[in-house]
N, C-alpha and C positions, 0 to 999 in steps of 0.2 A: 924190652925195657932199655935197650941200648940206643934207641932213637931211630932204628931202621924201620921203614914202612914198606908194605907190599899191598897192592890192590888189584882186584880183578873185577871185570864187569862194571856194574853201575855203583861202584863203591863210594861215589861222591853224590849220589842221589839222596835227598832227605826223605825221611819217613817219620811218622809219630812213634815215639818210644813206647807208649802205652805202659804196660807193667814193668818194663825195664827201668823206668824212672823211679820205681819203688826202692831200688837199691840206693839211689841218690837221696831220696827223702829220708830213709832210715839212717843213712850215713850222716846226714846233717843233724838229725835228732840225736844220734849216738854221740856226735861231737859235742853237742850242747849239754846233754843230760848225763852222759856216761852210763854207768851200770843201772842207774835208777830207771832208765828207759824200759827195762825188762819187767818192771812192776805192772805194766799195763798190757803186755802181750807176751806170747811165748816164742819159742824157737824150734818147735816141733813140726815135722811134716803133717799136713792135714789129711791126706789120703782121700779127700773129697774135692769136688769142683771148686774153682777159685772164688765163686760167688755163692757158696753154700750158706743157707740160713739155718739149717737144722743143726749143724755142728755148733754154731754160736749159742743156741739155746742150751745144749748140753754143757757147754763150757761157761755159761752164765756171762756172756758178753766179753770174754777174754779171747781175742783171736789167737789161733795156734801159732801164727808166724807173721812177720811184716810183709810177706809177699802175696798173700791172698788179699782179696779186696777189703775184707773187714780189717785186716791188720794195717793196710795202707791208709784206711780212713782214720784209724786211731792215731797213726803217725802224723797225718795231716792235722788232726785235732791238737796234738802235742806241739807241732810247729806253730800253729796259730797262737797258742798260749805263750810262746817264747820269742816270736819274731814280730817286729813292729809292722812290717808290710810283707806278709808271708809270700805272696806271689812274686813280688819284686825281689825279695831277699833270697828266695830259692833260686830264681833265675840268675841273680848275681853270683851265688854259690857255684852254680853249674858253669857259668862263664869264666869264673876265676880258675876252676879246675882245668878247663879246656883252653884257657887263654884265648877265648874267642868271644868277642862282644856281639857277634851276629846271631848267636843261639837265641831262639825265641819259641814262644808258644804258637800254636796254630789256632786262630780264631774259628776257622771252619770246623776243625776237629772238636773244639770245645762245644760249639753249638750242636754238633752231631751227638756228642756224649750226653749232653743235657736232654736232647730230644728222645733218647732211647734208654736212659740210665735208670729205669724204674727199679731194677733189682738193687742197684747201689743206694737209691733213696731208701728202700726198705731196710737194707743192711744198716745204714747209718742211724736210722730212727730206732731200729731194734737194739743196737749197741747203746744208744742214748737211754733206752728204757732200763738198761742194766747199770747206768751211771758211768759208763766208760767212754762216753763222749761228753765233753764239758761245754763246748761251744755250740752255737746255733747250728743244727744239722745242715741248713742251707749254705752257711758259710763254709763248713767243712767240705760239702759236696762241690761247691764252686772251686775251691782250691784243688780238690782231688781231680776234677775234670781238667783243670789247667795243667797239672803236673803230667797227666797222661798224654796231653797234646804236645808236649815238648818234642821238637823235631831235631834230628841229627842225621848225618850220613854215617855209613859204616866207618869211614875214616875218622870222623869226629867222635863217634862212639868209642872206638878202640883207644883213641887218645885220652878221652875222658876217664876211662876205667883203669888207666895206668896207676892211679893212686891205690888200687887194690893189688897191683902186681909188683910194684917197686917200693922197697923200704925207704928210698931216698927221694920219693916224689914230693914236690912242693907246688903249690898253686902259683898263679901269676903274682900273687901278693906275698910270695915266699912263706906261705902258711902251710903247716902240716895238716892234711885233711883228717886223717885218723892215725893214731899211734899203731905200732906193730900188732899189739894185742887186739885192738879193735878191728883192724883190717883182717886179721886171722878169723875172727868171729863172723864178720860179714861174709867172707869167702866160705866159711863153713855152712852158713845158712843158705847161701846160693847153691852149694853142693847138695844139700838135703831138701831144699824147698823151692828151688828156682824155676821149676817147670810144672807147677801145679801138681796134679796127680800123675805126672809122668816123670817126676824127678829121679826116681830109681832107674827108669829106663835110660835117661840121659847119662846118669853116672855110669851105668853098665856099658853103654855103647860108645860114649864120648870120653868120659873120665876127666872132666874139668868142672870146677865151679862155674856156674853160669846163670843167666836170667833171660827169659823169653818175654815177648810181648805179642799181643794179638795183631799188632801192626805188621807182623812177619819178621821182626828183628830178633836176633839172639846175640848176646855178648857172652864171651867165655874168657876166663882168666887162668893163666898158669903162673902162680906166684913166683916172682924172681926171674921169669922168662919172657912172657909175652901176654898180650891181649889180642883177641880175635873177634871181629864182629861180622855177622852175615845178615843178609836180608833177602827174603823171598816170601811174597805175600800169601801164597797158598798155605792154608793151615790144615793140620790133621785134626782128628776128632777130639783131641785134648786141648786144642787151641794153640799149638806150637807150630812153628814153620816146618812144613814137611821136608822141603829140600834143604833148608838150613840145618836141620838135625842130621840129615843124611850126609851133607857135605862135611860137617864137623866130625862125624863118625869116621869118614874116610880119611880126613886130614890127620886126626890123632893116630889112626891105625897105620897109615903110610909113613908118617914122620916119627912115630913112636914118642910123641911129645904130649902125652897125657900125664896126670899126676900119679898114675898107678903103673 
């Protein structure tokens, strides 16, 4: 948080954020709605796969948390209700946090997501059947596929997430992204829900709030100290970066810079 940066390997290579972008969408929704946001989704770990349908049926269309796919779809629905141009406005939000007008979606990734996203189509329509999706599911899905395609490098990703690490962070417009209470709660959800059904393992081995994506990226935050981003495309059987998790475990063990 003091402005110093360190990079190793391909830290300036861009990759799609995939589920990491869910932290940014829920932050924007939280900024807009405040505590009313939690009327439509929970903050509990799911304990099931990130694209589970069975849990939604038990919970009557209320996603357990904003980081599983069902929760992210509800967040996208909320943003569509409150933003004039959701895709453009979300991109503007991310650019203002990073002070980087070059951040963008990947059209190639969007098309790929649309061609294989049948489970997400099912999730969105299933939630709609419970009345927890207000907008046209196709519009919600299109927005969701775009936010997953957002590209950043490790350098850009760590810079972007400083708003969750520093109490003094301001966007390029001198805007407070979240207040201290809201940032604390987003960090808490990352700690308990950020790695699908491997969140407990990450907390046990790494000891930081964080979020992974199936693009191979991981962002982790030590409040009031630092942000660290890693990227390695090989995934483990839970959908998290195999080498990324190992590196972060070694990093916090050797530096003694975890929150525990």
